[in-house]
C-alpha positions in Angstrom: 59.2 112.5 68.5 59.0 108.7 68.8 62.1 106.7 67.7 61.3 103.7 65.5 63.7 100.8 65.4 63.6 97.1 65.1 64.5 95.0 68.1 64.5 91.3 67.3 66.5 88.1 68.3 69.1 89.2 65.7 70.0 92.1 67.9 71.0 89.8 70.9 74.6 88.8 70.9 76.7 86.4 73.1 80.4 87.1 73.3 82.9 84.5 74.1 85.4 84.9 76.8 88.2 86.6 74.7 85.8 88.8 72.8 84.4 90.3 76.0 87.8 90.9 77.5 89.1 92.6 74.4 85.9 94.7 74.1 85.8 95.7 77.8 89.5 95.3 79.1 88.8 97.9 81.8 86.6 95.5 83.6 89.5 93.1 84.0 92.8 95.1 84.2 91.6 98.7 85.1 92.8 101.4 82.8 94.9 100.7 79.7 97.6 103.4 79.5 101.0 103.3 77.8 103.1 102.4 80.8 103.7 105.9 82.1 101.6 105.2 85.3 102.4 102.3 87.7 98.7 101.1 87.5 98.6 101.0 83.7 97.3 97.8 82.2 100.6 96.4 80.9 101.9 96.1 84.6 98.6 94.4 85.6 99.2 91.8 82.9 102.7 91.1 84.3 101.3 91.0 87.8 98.6 88.5 86.9 101.2 86.1 85.5 103.6 86.7 88.4 100.9 86.2 91.1 100.6 82.6 89.9 104.4 82.1 90.2 104.3 83.6 93.7 101.5 81.3 94.8 103.8 78.4 93.9 106.5 79.8 96.1 104.0 80.3 99.0 103.0 76.6 98.6 106.7 75.7 99.0 107.4 74.9 95.3 110.2 76.9 93.7 112.4 79.6 95.3 113.4 81.4 92.2 111.4 83.4 89.5 113.1 84.6 86.3 111.7 87.6 84.4 112.8 89.0 81.1 111.3 92.1 79.5 112.4 93.4 76.1 110.9 94.9 72.9 109.9 91.4 72.0 107.8 90.9 75.0 107.7 89.5 78.5 108.6 86.1 79.9 108.1 84.7 83.4 109.7 81.4 84.4 109.1 79.8 87.8 110.2 76.5 89.2 107.0 75.5 90.9 105.0 72.4 90.3 104.0 73.2 86.7 100.5 73.3 85.4 98.9 69.9 85.2 99.7 68.9 81.6 96.2 68.0 80.6 94.8 71.3 81.7 97.3 73.8 80.2 94.8 75.1 77.6 91.9 75.3 80.0 93.6 77.3 82.7 94.5 80.1 80.3 91.5 80.1 78.0 88.4 78.9 80.0 86.9 81.4 82.4 86.3 80.4 86.0 88.9 77.6 85.6 91.9 77.3 88.0 93.4 75.4 90.9 92.7 78.2 93.3 89.1 77.3 93.8 90.3 74.3 95.7 91.4 75.8 99.0 93.2 72.7 99.9 95.8 73.8 97.3 95.7 77.4 97.7 94.5 78.5 101.0 95.6 82.1 101.0 96.1 83.0 97.4 95.9 86.3 95.6 94.0 85.2 92.5 90.7 83.4 93.3 88.4 84.4 90.4 89.8 82.4 87.6 90.3 85.4 85.3 93.9 86.6 85.6 95.9 84.8 82.9 92.8 84.6 80.6 92.9 88.4 80.5 96.6 88.3 79.7 96.0 85.8 77.0 93.1 87.7 75.4 95.0 91.1 75.5 98.2 89.8 74.1 99.2 89.6 70.4 101.2 86.5 71.3 100.7 84.4 74.4 102.7 81.2 75.0 102.6 78.8 78.0 105.1 76.1 78.6 104.5 73.5 81.5 107.4 71.4 82.7 106.1 68.4 84.9 106.9 64.8 85.5 109.7 64.9 83.0 107.5 66.2 80.2 106.8 69.4 78.4 103.3 70.7 77.3 103.4 73.9 75.1 100.6 76.0 73.7 100.5 79.1 71.7 97.7 81.7 71.4 97.2 85.0 69.4 94.7 87.4 70.8 93.2 84.7 72.8 92.8 82.3 69.8 94.6 78.9 70.1 97.1 78.7 67.3 99.2 75.7 68.2 98.5 73.0 70.7 101.6 70.9 70.6 101.6 67.3 71.8 103.3 66.5 75.1 107.0 65.7 74.7 109.7 64.3 76.9 111.9 67.0 78.6 114.8 67.0 81.1 114.3 70.6 82.1 113.4 71.5 85.8 109.8 71.4 86.6 107.8 74.7 86.5 106.0 77.0 84.2 107.1 79.6 81.7 104.6 82.2 80.3 105.6 84.5 77.5 103.5 87.2 76.1 103.5 90.5 74.2 100.7 93.1 75.0 98.6 93.8 71.9 99.6 97.1 70.3 96.1 97.6 69.0 94.9 97.8 72.6 98.0 99.3 74.5 99.0 102.2 72.2 102.7 103.0 72.1 103.2 101.1 75.3 106.6 100.8 77.1 107.5 99.0 80.3 109.4 101.3 82.6 112.1 99.4 84.6 111.5 101.7 87.6 107.9 100.5 88.0 108.8 96.9 87.4 111.6 97.1 89.8 109.3 98.6 92.5 106.7 95.8 92.0 109.4 93.1 92.2 110.8 94.6 95.4 107.4 94.4 97.1 107.0 90.7 96.0 110.3 89.8 97.8 109.7 92.0 100.9 106.5 90.0 101.4 108.2 86.6 100.6 111.5 86.4 102.5 113.6 83.6 100.9 112.2 84.2 97.4 114.7 85.3 94.7 113.5 87.2 91.6 115.8 87.7 88.7 114.8 90.6 86.4 116.9 91.1 83.2 120.0 89.8 85.2 119.3 91.9 88.4 118.5 89.9 91.6 115.9 90.9 94.1 115.9 89.3 97.6 114.8 90.2 101.2 115.9 88.8 104.5 113.8 90.9 106.9 110.5 91.6 105.0 108.6 94.8 105.7 111.5 96.1 107.8 113.6 96.0 104.6 110.8 97.9 102.8 110.9 100.7 105.1 114.7 100.9 105.2 115.0 100.9 101.5 112.3 103.5 100.9 113.6 105.9 103.6 116.8 107.6 104.7 117.3 105.7 108.0 119.1 108.7 109.5 115.8 110.8 109.1 113.8 108.2 111.0 113.0 109.2 114.7 113.6 105.7 116.2 114.6 102.2 114.9 111.9 100.5 112.9 109.5 98.4 115.0 109.0 95.0 113.3 106.2 92.8 114.5 105.3 89.4 113.0 102.5 86.9 113.7 101.1 83.8 111.9 99.1 85.8 109.3 100.2 89.4 109.9 103.4 91.5 109.7 103.8 95.1 110.7 106.7 97.6 110.4 106.4 101.1 111.6 108.4 104.2 112.6 108.1 108.0 112.6 109.9 110.4 110.3 111.9 113.4 111.8 111.0 115.5 108.7 107.8 114.3 107.1 104.5 115.8 107.9 101.9 113.4 106.7 101.0 109.7 107.2 102.5 107.1 104.8 101.3 103.6 104.6 102.2 100.5 102.5 99.5 97.8 102.9 99.3 94.3 101.5 96.9 91.4 101.4 98.1 87.8 100.5 101.1 89.5 98.8 98.9 91.9 96.9 99.9 95.6 97.3 96.6 97.3 98.1 97.4 100.9 97.1 93.9 102.1 98.2 94.2 100.4 101.6 91.0 98.9 102.8 89.6 97.2 105.9 93.1 96.0 107.1 94.8 99.5 106.8 91.8 101.3 108.5 92.0 98.7 111.3 95.7 99.2 111.8 95.3 103.1 112.0 92.6 102.6 114.6 94.5 100.0 116.6 97.6 102.1 116.6 95.8 105.0 118.2 94.1 102.9 120.8 97.3 101.2 121.8 99.3 104.4 122.1 96.5 106.0 124.2 96.3 102.9 126.5 100.1 102.8 126.9 100.6 106.4 127.8 97.2 106.7 129.6 96.4 109.9 127.7 93.7 110.6 125.2 96.0 112.0 122.6 94.4 113.3 119.4 94.5 110.6 116.6 96.1 113.0 114.2 98.9 113.8 116.6 99.7 110.2 117.1 99.7 109.3 113.4 101.5 112.5 112.2 104.7 111.6 110.3 104.2 107.9 110.7 105.6 105.5 108.1 104.2 102.0 108.4 103.6 98.9 106.4 101.1 96.1 107.1 100.7 92.8 105.5 97.9 90.2 106.3 96.8 86.9 105.0 93.2 86.0 104.8 91.1 83.1 103.5 89.5 83.9 100.1 90.0 87.7 100.2 87.3 90.0 98.7 88.6 93.1 96.8 86.6 96.0 95.7 87.9 95.8 92.1 89.4 93.3 89.7 92.9 94.9 90.0 92.7 94.2 93.9 93.8 97.6 95.0 91.5 97.8 98.0 90.5 95.1 100.5 86.8 94.7 101.2 86.9 91.7 103.4 85.8 92.1 107.0 86.6 88.4 107.9 89.9 86.6 108.2 88.4 83.3 107.2 88.0 79.9 108.9 87.5 80.2 112.7 89.5 83.5 113.0 87.8 86.7 114.2 87.1 89.7 111.9 90.0 91.6 110.3 89.3 94.5 112.6 89.4 92.6 115.8 92.3 90.4 114.7 94.5 93.4 113.9 93.3 95.3 117.1 94.2 92.3 119.2 97.6 91.8 117.5 98.7 95.4 117.7 97.3 95.9 121.2 99.4 93.0 122.5 102.7 93.1 120.5 103.1 96.9 120.1 102.4 97.3 123.8 105.0 94.7 124.7 107.5 96.4 122.4 107.0 99.8 124.1 107.4 98.3 127.5 110.6 96.6 126.5 112.0 99.6 124.6 111.5 102.7 126.8 113.9 104.8 124.7 111.7 104.4 121.5 108.6 104.9 123.7 109.9 108.2 125.0 110.8 109.5 121.5 107.3 108.5 120.3 105.7 110.4 123.1 107.9 113.5 122.5 106.9 113.4 118.8 103.2 113.3 119.7 103.5 116.2 122.1 105.3 118.2 119.5 102.7 117.3 116.9 100.0 118.5 119.4 101.8 121.8 119.9 102.2 122.4 116.3 98.6 121.5 115.6 97.4 124.0 118.2 99.6 126.7 116.7 98.3 126.0 113.2 94.7 125.8 114.2 94.1 129.6 114.0 96.0 129.8 110.7 93.9 126.9 109.4 90.7 128.6 110.2 91.7 131.8 108.5 92.9 129.7 105.5 89.6 127.9 105.2 87.7 131.2 105.4 89.9 132.6 102.6 89.5 129.6 100.5 85.7 129.8 101.0 85.8 133.5 99.9 88.0 132.7 96.9 85.1 130.4 95.6 87.6 127.5 95.1 85.5 125.6 92.6 84.8 128.6 90.5 88.1 130.5 90.3 91.0 128.2 90.9 89.6 124.8 90.4 87.5 123.6 87.5 86.4 120.2 88.9 85.4 117.1 87.0 82.0 115.6 87.3 83.1 112.4 89.3 84.1 114.8 92.2 81.6 117.7 92.0 79.0 115.8 93.9 80.8 112.7 95.1 83.8 112.4 97.4 83.9 108.6 96.9 87.5 107.6 97.0 87.0 105.0 94.3 86.3 107.6 91.6 89.8 109.0 91.9 91.3 106.1 90.0 89.8 107.6 86.8 90.5 111.2 87.6 93.3 113.6 86.6 94.1 117.2 87.9 96.0 119.4 85.5 98.0 122.1 87.3 98.7 125.0 84.8 99.7 128.6 84.9 98.0 131.5 83.2 94.4 132.2 81.8 95.2 131.3 78.3 96.7 127.8 79.0 94.1 126.9 81.6 91.4 128.1 79.2 92.6 125.9 76.5 92.8 122.8 78.7 89.5 123.5 80.3 87.8 123.8 76.9 89.3 120.6 75.5 89.3 118.3 78.6 87.1 115.3 79.4 84.7 117.1 81.9 83.9 113.7 83.4 87.4 112.8 84.7 89.7 115.7 84.1 89.9 118.8 86.3 92.1 122.0 86.0 93.7 124.0 88.7 95.0 127.4 87.6 98.0 129.0 89.2 98.6 132.7 89.3 102.2 133.4 88.5 105.1 131.5 89.9 104.6 129.6 93.2 106.8 130.2 96.2 110.0 128.4 96.7 109.0 126.5 99.9 112.2 124.6 100.5 113.1 124.5 104.2 109.8 126.1 105.2 107.4 124.6 107.8 103.8 123.4 107.1 102.6 126.9 108.3 103.5 128.3 104.8 100.9 125.9 103.2 98.0 127.7 104.9 99.5 131.2 104.7 100.2 130.9 101.0 96.9 131.1 99.1 98.2 129.0 96.1 99.4 126.2 98.2 96.5 126.3 100.5 93.9 126.1 97.7 96.0 123.4 95.9 96.1 121.3 99.1 92.3 121.8 99.5 91.7 120.8 95.9 93.7 117.6 96.3 92.1 116.8 99.7 95.5 115.9 101.3 95.7 118.1 104.4 96.0 115.2 106.8 96.8 112.2 104.6 96.9 111.3 100.9 94.6 108.3 101.7 91.7 110.4 100.4 93.6 112.0 97.5 90.9 113.0 95.1 92.9 112.6 91.8 94.9 109.5 90.9 96.9 111.5 88.4 98.4 115.0 89.2 99.7 116.5 86.0 101.9 119.6 85.8 101.1 121.3 82.6 103.4 124.3 81.9 105.1 125.8 78.9 108.2 124.1 77.5 110.4 127.1 78.2 112.6 128.3 81.1 109.7 129.9 83.0 107.6 126.8 82.6 110.4 124.6 83.8 110.9 126.9 86.8 107.3 126.5 87.7 107.6 122.7 87.5 110.6 122.7 89.8 108.7 124.9 92.3 105.7 122.6 92.3 107.8 119.5 92.6 109.6 121.1 95.6 106.2 121.7 97.2 105.2 118.1 96.9 108.6 116.8 98.0 108.7 119.1 101.0 105.2 118.4 102.3 103.7 115.5 100.5 106.6 113.3 99.3 104.4 110.1 99.3 102.4 111.5 96.4 105.6 111.1 94.3 106.7 107.9 96.0 103.3 106.3 95.1 103.6 107.5 91.4 100.8 110.1 91.3 102.7 113.1 89.9 103.5 113.6 86.2 104.7 116.2 83.7 102.5 116.8 80.6 104.4 116.5 77.3 103.1 119.0 74.7 104.2 119.2 71.2 106.8 121.6 70.1 106.0 121.7 66.4 103.0 121.2 64.1 103.9 120.0 60.6 101.2 119.7 58.1 100.2 119.8 54.5 96.7 119.7 52.9 96.3 115.9 53.6 97.9 115.3 57.0 99.0 116.9 60.3 101.7 115.6 62.6 102.4 116.9 66.0 106.1 116.6 67.0 107.6 116.6 70.5 111.2 116.9 69.6 113.5 118.3 66.9 114.0 114.6 65.6 110.3 114.0 65.3 110.0 117.4 63.3 112.7 116.3 60.9 111.0 112.8 60.4 107.6 114.6 59.9 109.1 116.8 57.2 110.7 113.8 55.5 107.4 111.8 55.6 105.2 114.6 54.2 107.7 115.7 51.6 107.7 119.0 49.7 107.5 122.1 51.8 105.0 121.5 54.6 103.8 124.3 56.9 105.8 124.2 60.2 104.5 125.8 63.3 106.5 126.2 66.5 104.4 126.3 69.6 105.9 128.7 72.1 103.3 128.1 74.9 100.3 126.1 75.8 98.0 129.2 75.3 98.9 129.0 71.6 97.5 125.6 71.1 93.7 125.8 70.3 91.2 123.8 72.3 90.4 121.7 69.2 94.1 120.7 69.0 94.6 120.2 72.7 92.1 117.4 72.6 94.8 115.3 70.9 97.3 115.8 73.7 95.3 115.2 76.8 93.1 112.3 75.6 93.9 108.6 75.0 97.2 109.5 73.3 98.3 111.8 76.1 102.1 111.6 76.8 103.1 111.9 80.4 106.6 111.8 82.0 106.3 110.4 85.6 108.1 112.2 88.4 110.3 109.5 90.1 112.7 109.5 93.1 116.1 108.2 92.7 116.7 105.7 95.5 120.3 106.9 95.7 119.4 110.3 96.9 117.5 111.4 100.0 114.7 114.0 99.6 116.4 116.4 101.9 119.7 116.3 100.1 117.9 116.6 96.7 116.0 119.7 97.7 119.1 121.2 99.5 121.1 120.9 96.3 118.6 122.0 93.7 116.5 124.5 95.7 118.9 125.8 98.5 121.2 128.7 98.6 124.2 126.9 97.1 124.1 128.8 93.8 127.7 128.4 92.9 127.6 124.5 93.3 124.6 124.5 91.0 126.1 126.7 88.4 129.2 124.4 88.3 126.9 121.3 88.0 124.9 122.8 85.1 128.1 123.8 83.1 129.7 120.4 83.6 126.6 118.4 82.6 125.9 120.8 79.8 129.4 120.0 78.3 128.7 116.3 78.7 125.3 116.7 76.9 126.9 118.8 74.0 129.6 116.2 73.5 127.0 113.4 73.3 124.9 115.3 70.8 128.0 116.1 68.7 129.1 112.4 68.7 
């Protein structure tokens, strides 16, 4: 049947800059989110403002950046050169406007597309810029990208620099909350990459003397490292690397012009390749690449002219050229690693010997596991992974492209009823479901062999595509969805133990979450409220008045698919699983999952008393 419709000049619209950003925010800042994930939009807004202040430091202007985050919003104050007073309005409200197009001023900058602060402006309910320069102050105020107040320039005795204050728009970022842990991690990366820079965040100071060496030391228990960190520096490149005694997979931190490229890119690939080549040449043996890189922990930072990223949020480098008269990224890194790592190994025979022993041990373990791996793959094939255990999402069914995982989520759940409810209510394009059968094994202190021998772990590993490295992790968000009872919490602990034991970088990089599901449904004939705590239940009863119907959900299977849509859609509540920097993974697992039952009982009793006292008070 033909569809008749009018299509005239009146159907054609032109959006101004702020309208387009607000209508299609994902094009500019990636996903929105509520702050529970480190790549949610509110952190991108902060990063876009911070990048400008960092560029000022890189250019030699201003050694301190002050950041304040509260319920009232965010403020970032630097002591750089200040925005030219006559261009303050333009640089935050006119697309493709900025000083970074002039490579004489910003040769190796992060933000080169003239979009960053415009996106922050458009997506903020309030956005204020103050530029202190030449003894004067220029201040402008915007609301949702609209210029509200353009104050005349006035005299000022304050130090030169720029202060940007903003509050993400609640109508776009629903129920958002900045998590101090994520902000802290972001700021630490900034100071690791910019030794000499001081960042003050809500009164706490961040500073680094030794760059990427400090990064590896702060993120790992030094006693668990096989040998002292190798730290290599050149004009436009810095590398730090070591091997872990206890870790199985590869772990990388990569950066370009100060930007944390969480998805790697040409520079990370070149480093992995050059590491293998240098090691083979040094020892004169064709060791398998996986044996060389097994358990490696490394960080690489490079600076290139006008970098090309594969997305607006700059998480993966696409550039193949260093810029200017320099060679390609690949050849530049190959040459640097080949020369400086080789020199280090010759000068440090003790470290070189430990590396070789590690490689030989990895080779032995790989050969021992080869038969088990083959049997495991055959079992996985017979189990019809995609039909029985994994109900995949469409972005992955026919496409292993790594870029798609940014939008994808895997729910790990237990039982047919729970997995059935989630499967029926999920977004089939981006959300997948992995169904467990009963409680997983407590794998604490076990070797990688158990991952292949245990069907649940083997199939989960295959579903995530993380056998060798998390570089090709298929899902950006891994969500444990279990009942909010003792059994459900036990399953959570067992799964977290599995990831900590064999794939800790999944947690370190912020991929693992716990799904919050409502405990109560409170409703009357006009309204339904889902409550996640006893307090929310009381508030809901007060709001609805009278005698509303109250339902207590005992398990995920009791929630109908129609209701589940509310809990795994845009309003999904997630608790990120984070590591406390004060505890090593081994100590953490030993205490909570080891055989020291009396110590745990004492810990639970003492903390239960503290919690009860807190509730009573």
